[in-house]
N, C-alpha and C positions, 0 to 999 in steps of 0.2 A: 438483527442477523448481524455478524460480525465480518470484516471485509481485512481479509490478510493476505499477506505476501510474505513470499519464503525466498532469502536469499543467503547465498554463503559469504558475501564479503560486504555486507552490511556494515556500513560506516566508519569504512576503513579507507573514503573515498576512492574505492575500486566500481570501477560497473561493472556488472555481471549481470548471469542470467536470471531473470525476475519470473516465476510462477504468481499469476494474482489467482486467488479462489476465494469463494463464499461459504464459510462455514457458518453453522448455527450458532456456535460459539466457542470461548478460548479454548475449552477442554478437547472437542474435535477438531480443532485448528491444529492443537499440541502433536497430535496423536499421528499425527502425518510429518511432523518436523523432519525426519529422517530420509524416509522413501519417496515424500513429497505426495503432490496430491492427487495425481493420477490412478485412477482406478476407487476413488473416494468421493472427489469432488472436479466437478466442471474445471476446468484452469484456461487461461489465459498466457502463452509465455513469450515473453519479452529480452530484449539483452541490450547491453551498452550504455546502460545510466545507471545513476545514483539514487536507487529507489527511495532513501530518505528524503531528499530537494526535492523529487517527483513530488511523493506525497504533501509536502510544502506547499509546492507551485498550483498544484490540483487543487486543495484547500484555497489557495488564496484566490484562485480564478472563478470558483464556484461558490466561495462566500464573499467575495469581495472584501477579505482582511488583506493586509500588509504582510509578504514574508517576514519581515522584522518583528512584527505582532505574533505571527504563527511560531516562528521560530522561538520564541520565548514561553510559550503556551506549552512546550512539553515534546507536540509532536508524536508520532506513533507509539505504540506501547509494544514493548517485547516480550512477549507470550511466551516462545521458545527459545533455545540455543545460543550459540556465539561459541567464544573458542575455539574458534576454528568448525563449529559446526554447524548445520544450516539455522538461519533465523526466521523465526516466525514471527511477521509483525503485524498487530491489529489496527487497521485506517481509525486515525482520531475521530471521537464521536461526530464530529462537527462535519467531518469530510461525509463521513457514512452516511449521515440523515441528509447533508446536501445531495450524493449521487442518488440515494435511494428516492429523492423529491424530483430528482432533473428529470427533463423531457427530452424526447428528441433533438428539438430544436435548442437546446440550453447543452444538451452535450456537445456536439456538433459546433457551436459556439465555444465550446471550453476548448474543444479540441483543437481550434484555429489559431486560439491564443497562445495554446503551449505549443512550446518549441523546446523539444527534447535535446 
C-alpha cells in the first residue's frame, strides 16, 4: 500500500494543512489530488508543519537513520500536483515499510520522540 500526503504549499517552507491518507497505489492517490481524499479514502488532517521535513523525521525515528542520510536519499515521491495545485506525496518506501511493521509500542515511542 502506498502512503500519501496532500498539501498545497509543500517544499516552499510554508506550514500548511496536510491530509494524510492511504491509497492502494499512486494512480488512486492521484485521482484525489484536486478535491482531496474525503469520500474516497479515510484521512487524518493536521496543520502547521512542513510535511517534507516531518516525513524525514518520522523515517529517521522509525528506521534509526540520520536526517542527513535521509535528506540525501531523495525523500518522498511527488505523484501529483505542484505549480500552485495541491501536491500528493508517496511516503518513501522505507518509511511505509516501517509504519506497516510498527506495533503500538513502537508508534507510541516514535510519537514521544517526534516534536512538531
